[in-house]
N, C-alpha and C positions, 0 to 999 in steps of 0.2 A: 715360515714359508708359505706362500699362496700355491694354488694348483698349478700355476705356470712356472713356478721355481723361482719368482721374483721375491727378494727378501724386502719387506716393508720398511725395515729400518734403513736402506741405502735410499730411501726417497728423497729428492731434493729438499732442502731447507724450507723452500717456498711452497712446499704442498699445502694447500689450503685446509685439507681435512686430517690428514695424517692415516695412520694403518687402520683406524677404526672405520674408515669409508667403505674398504674392501672386507675387511674382515667380517663385518656384520651381513655382507652379501654372500660370503662364501657357501653357507648351506644352500642357497638358492641356485647357484651355478652348478652345484653337484646333481641338480635333478635331471632327469633323462632329456635329450636333445629336444624332443618335441614339445616339452612343457617349459623348456629353461628360460624362454624369453618371458612368459607370465610370471614365472617363479621370481625372476629378477625384479620385474616391476612391482610385484606384491611385496617383496622384501624392502625395497626401496620405499615405497609408500609407507608400509609400516614404521620404518625408520623416522619418516619424517611425523607422522601421526604421533607416535610416543615421544617424541621430543629428542631421540638419540641425535638426529639432525636437527639442529635448530635453526629457527628462521633467521636468514641472512647469512648462512654456512655456505661458503663456496665449495662446489664439488670438483673432483679431479677432471680433467678434459676426457672426453670418451675414449682418446686414444690411449691415454696413461691408465685408465681404470679397466679397459679391456685387457691390456697387458698384465696388469696386476691379478686380475681375476682368471686369465687364461681362457678368454672367450672372444669372439670376433668383435670388432669394433662396430659392426652393425647393429648386433644385439644391444649394446649399450646406448648407441645413438637412438635406437626405436624405443628403449625405455626412457630416455631423457625426454623424447618427443612426447610421447604418452602422457608422462606426468606433468610436462610443461602444459598440455592441452587441457588436463585436469585440474590445473591450478597449485599442484604441489610445488612445482619448480618453476623458475623464470629464467630466461636467457636474453642475451642480446648478441648482435653481431660482434664478434671480437672481444666480448666482454665475458665470456664464460657462463657456466651454469651455476644457478644458486637456489638454496631453498627459499620458497616463497613465504609470504606472511599471511597467506590466507587461512591455513590451518591453525586453529589454536589446540595445540597438543595438550594432552592431559598429564602435565608434569607433577612427578609426586613433590610434595610440600614437606618441609621439616616441621614436625610439631613443636610446639612451645609447652614444655613439661614443669617450667617454672610454677611453684606455689602461687597461686592467686586467690585473692578473697573471693568468695561467692557472691553472686549478685544480690546481696541483701540491701533491705532499705536503711539498716543501721547495724555497723560492723564493730562489735567491741571485743574481737578476739585480740588477745595480747600479742605483743612481739614485734610489732612494726612502728619505726619511727615516721615522722612525716617527711616523705620524700621531696616534698616541694621546698622543703627549707635548705636542700642542698646548695651550697655557695657557687653557683654555675659561673659567675664572672670571677670571683677570685681564684676558682680552680682553674679557669682558662689562662688567666693571668700567669699563674704558676706554670703551667704547662709550657706556654710559650718561653718563659724565662729558662725553663730546664732545657728544652730543645736547643736554645742559643747557647748555653754554658756547659752542657754535659760534654766532658772529655770523651773522645772516641773510643778510649781502651775501656771507658764505662759500660759500653754497649757489648763487651763481651760476657763470658759467664761469670755471674757474681759470687762472691762469698756466699755459701749456702745460709750463713746466719743472716745476711742482709747487708746493704751498703755501710760502711762504717760511719759515713755522713748521717744516714737515718738512725741507725743505733745510738750514736752519740745525741741526737736531738730527743730521741724517744727516751733516753735515759735522763735527760733534763726535765722533760715534761712529766714522767712518772714519778720522779722524785719529789717535783714541787706540787704536783697536785694530788697524788695518792699516796705519798709518805713511804715508796717502796725504797729498797736498797738496790739501785739500778746500775750494776756493772755494764758498760755496753758490751763487754766480751761475753757476757752471759745472755745478751738478748737475742732472740731468733725471730726475724720478721717471717709472718706467716700468713696464710691465705685464711684469715678470719680463726675466731676460737675453735671452730670445728677442726681446722687442720692442727691446732695447737694441741687439742684433746686427742687426736690420733697419734700425734708424735708422742706425747706422754704414753698412750697406752701401749705403743710398741717398745718405748724404753722401760717400761715397767715390767712388760712380758719377758724382754731380754734378760732381766734381772731376776727372773723367776717368781714375780709377783703376778699370779694369775687371777686374783679377785681385787676388787676395789669397792668401797662403800660409796652409795651415793644417798643424797637426802631424799626422804620420803614425807611429804611430796616434793617432786623436783622436776627438772627438766627431762622429757624423754629422750631428747637427744644425746645426752650423756651415755645412757645404756646401749643406744644403737653404735656410737662411735667407739666405744670400749670393746664391744662385742666384736667389731670389725678388726681390731687389733688383737683379738685372742684373749681379752681380759673379761671376765664375768663380774657383773656389778651385783652388789648385795644392797638392798634398801636398808637404811637405817632410819627411825623416825625421829621426829623433831619434838622439842618441848618450846616453852616460851622464850628460853635463852639463845636456842641454836639446836644443833644437832646433838642428840642424847649420847653422852659418853659410856653409859652402862650397855646399852645394846650395841655401840660401836666396838666396845671392847669384846662383847659376847660374839660379834661376827668374825673375829679372828683375821680380820684384814689388817694390812699394813699400808694402805693408802686409802685416801677419802676425798670425794669431789664435793666441794662446798662453794655456797655463795655468800659469804659472811656479811658482807657490807649491806646486802638488801636481798634476802633470801628469796629465790624464786620457787614457787609463785607466793609463798604466805606473806612476804613482804617485812617481815621482821628482820632487824639487825642483830647480830650476835653481840651477847653482852661482853664485856671486858673480861669476866669471869670465865665464861665458856671460851673465849678465845686463847686465853692462858693454858686452860685445861686441854684444849684441843692440842696445842703445840706439845704440852706435856705428853700427852698419848703418843704423839709422833715421835718424841724422842725414846719414849720407854718401848717402842717396838722396832726402832730403826726404820721408821716409816715415812711417808710423805703426806702433805696435804695440798690438793690439787685446787687451787682458789680461781674461780670463773668471776671476774669482776666485771660482769656484763654491762651493768649501768651504774657504776661507781661515782661516776662525774656528777649525778643528777640528784641533789639532796635540796629540798626546798625550804626547810624550816631551820637549818643551822648548816655549819660547814660539813662535808661529807667526813665520815669516819674513815682513818686511813686504812691502807690494804693491811691484811693479815701479814703478808710476805715481809713486810717491813720490821716485824717482831723477830723473825727466823728465816732468813733467806736459804739457809742451808736445808730446810724442811719444808719450804712452801715453794711450789711451782706456781707462778702468776701468769694468768692469760687475760687478755683484754682486745678490743678491736674498735674500729670506726663504725661499726653497723649501726649503733644506735645515735651517733653524733654526726656522721656524714651520710652513708648509705651502705646498706649489707651488700648491695651489687658490686662494690669495689674490691671486695674479698681481701681485705688488708687488716692485719692484726699483728699482736706481738706476744711473745712467750719469754718470761724470765724464768730461766731453769736453774735449779740448785746444781752446784758445781760437780756433784756426784753423778747426775743424770746428763751433763752437757754433751759429752762425747757420743753417748747412744742417740741423743736427740738431733745433734747436728749431723751425724752420719746417716740417720733416717732421712732427714730433710734434704740431704744432698742426693740420695738415691731415689727419693720420691719425684723431686721435680727440678734438680740442681739448682734451686733458689728462685726467689720472688722476682717478678718481672723488674728490671732495672729501672726503666723510665717512670713507672709508677712510685718505686721507692724514692727516688730523687725528687719527684713532684711532692710527695708528702712531706720529705725532708724540707724543702724549701716553705711549704705551707706552715710547718711547725716553727721555723726559724723566724718568720717574718711575722708571727703573731697571728696569722689568719685562723688557726685552729683554736685557740683561745677566744677569739672573736666568735667563731661558730658554737662553742661551747656555752657561751654566755647567750648567744642568740637563742638557742635550743632550750636552754634552762629557762629563760624567761617565757617562751611559749609554752612550754610543757607544764610549768607551774600554773599559768594561767588556765589551762585545759583540765589540770587536776581539780584546781578549785571550782571550775564550771560543772565538772561531773558529780563532785560531793554536793554543791549546791543544788543542783538538778535532783539528785536522789533524794535530798531532804525534803524538797519541794512535791515531787510527784510520787514518791515512795516513801513516805514518812515511816520512821522506825528503823529504816535501813541503817545499820552500823558499818562504818568504813574502817578496817583494821590495817595493821602495818605503817612503818613510818612514811612520813611525807617525802617520798622519793620515787625515783624510776619512771616507768612507763606505763604501770598499771597499779589498780587497786583492789583489794578484796573487799566485796560488798555482801554482808550477811543480811539477808532481807527477813522480814517478820516472819513467823511461822505460819501466818494465816495465807500466806501465798503457796505454801507446799501442798502437797508432796513435790520434790524437786523435778521429778521426771515429767510431771504432768505441767508444771510451770515452763520447763524447757520446751516442751511440745508446743505450748501457746505461744512463746517467743518464736520458734520456727516458723510457725503459721503466720505470724505477724511480719515476718522479714527481717527479725532481729538476731544478727550471728553473735553468739556468746558461748563461752565455755565455763563449766562449774569447775570448782577446786577439785573436786572428786576425779576429773579427768588427767590430774597430775599425779595422782596417787598410784605408788607401785603396788601396794597390797590393796585388796578390796576394801573400801572404806565401809564402816558402819554407817547405816542411815542414823540421821539425825532423830532423837528421840521424839521429838515434836514435829517432824517434817519440815525443817527448816531449809532455806536455800541459800547457798554461799556461791557467789560468782566472781571470776577473775575478769576483770574489766579493763581492756587496754584503751588508752585514751589519746596516745600521742599522735596518732595518725589522724585525728578527727578535730575539724574546728569547733570552737565553742558553741557555735550555733548547731552544728551538726551533733554535738554531744546532747545538748538540750532537747532536741528533736528525738534522738534515739531513746533517750530515757522516757519522754512523753509516750513513745510506742510500747516501751516496757511496760509503763503503768497501765495503758490500755489493755495490754495482753494480759497483766495481773488481775484486772478487773473483769476479764471475760468470763 
């Protein structure tokens, strides 16, 4: 209610401003009678300056506003005339009164908190694909096709697991390319591997599994996501074949997060023996292996090793996404969940967001069915292999003696520079001063790494987002910094 007893909600539907037009002026009209006119003008002026009344907004007539505020019409007319003379408002005979465009209001702007690469001359920080490879034309064609063919009922709330069409297409893709046992009934469409990790964390917590092992070194993201679900992570060291089974048993956990096809960040692939022993451990403790297949499609020297899930789908939860093959901004991934965890995962997905956006699912299903995704994978694989080769060659030329370790796969390499470039902290400082963005392997360690006996430098170098020309230029900058 206003001071005049008029209910703003009863205002005619054609009211150009609505209740906010007088509610923001109510404090002004409660001023003493001798200052009420000036207070009304000041409040209206500030509403225009602040942007609460935007340029082009039509104000109520002086009669309507006076009635709503419980003041005389002359008071409102005087305020309108004064602010029109000052340029805040404009009016025309029979056309009403409007907020003018002369004032540039200081409107608050939404901040962009998306992670962005710093303005470096060369950015070798790992984790980003080449976003310019996104297949815009094919994606647009698929989008038009989906909008033309999607049944109306599919725009309702979806199955929280995902559209059956997409889950069926994903099952075919993952069986063919990654060797998984892909029952469409156990596939859950998710907002990337991050959501898959959160869902698994909640499911483990619901079953009383309060701790999970993680690879050390490994992705810091796993720690944060499991912690948010109430699961504490325990670092488990690696050896040359994969995660070490002795420390894993000593940790007393019944779940462990792994990247067996291309371990992040060391770049090794788990040996066949270690894969078998890891599954044996999971059976012995009635536990689970949580497989993050973040870049399993990208192997350059041979066919990719199949996913661990294919060996024991009842003990391995498998996650993947399009973040490296299409774009992370799509927030689109999948989770193959063991049957014993399926109910908890699906119910948590339902309560978390009621399911992934339907149009996005139908679009990706069409993209898969028409072979567009396979073509995109081949395109990325050619580009990323060329860039890896360019990086290795540039390191050999400009930083001779550098050893590149890890399998020929993925979107990054580990570069061990000769000891003469150390100690590491000093070398990293020189790179930073030269405008080269890079992270050392020690940044991914959970436990404090022991310094190299001879002061060596080991870097995690991402290359997928850089052209061969920029890779060569960046390595030259690194070499110049090394000689400084």
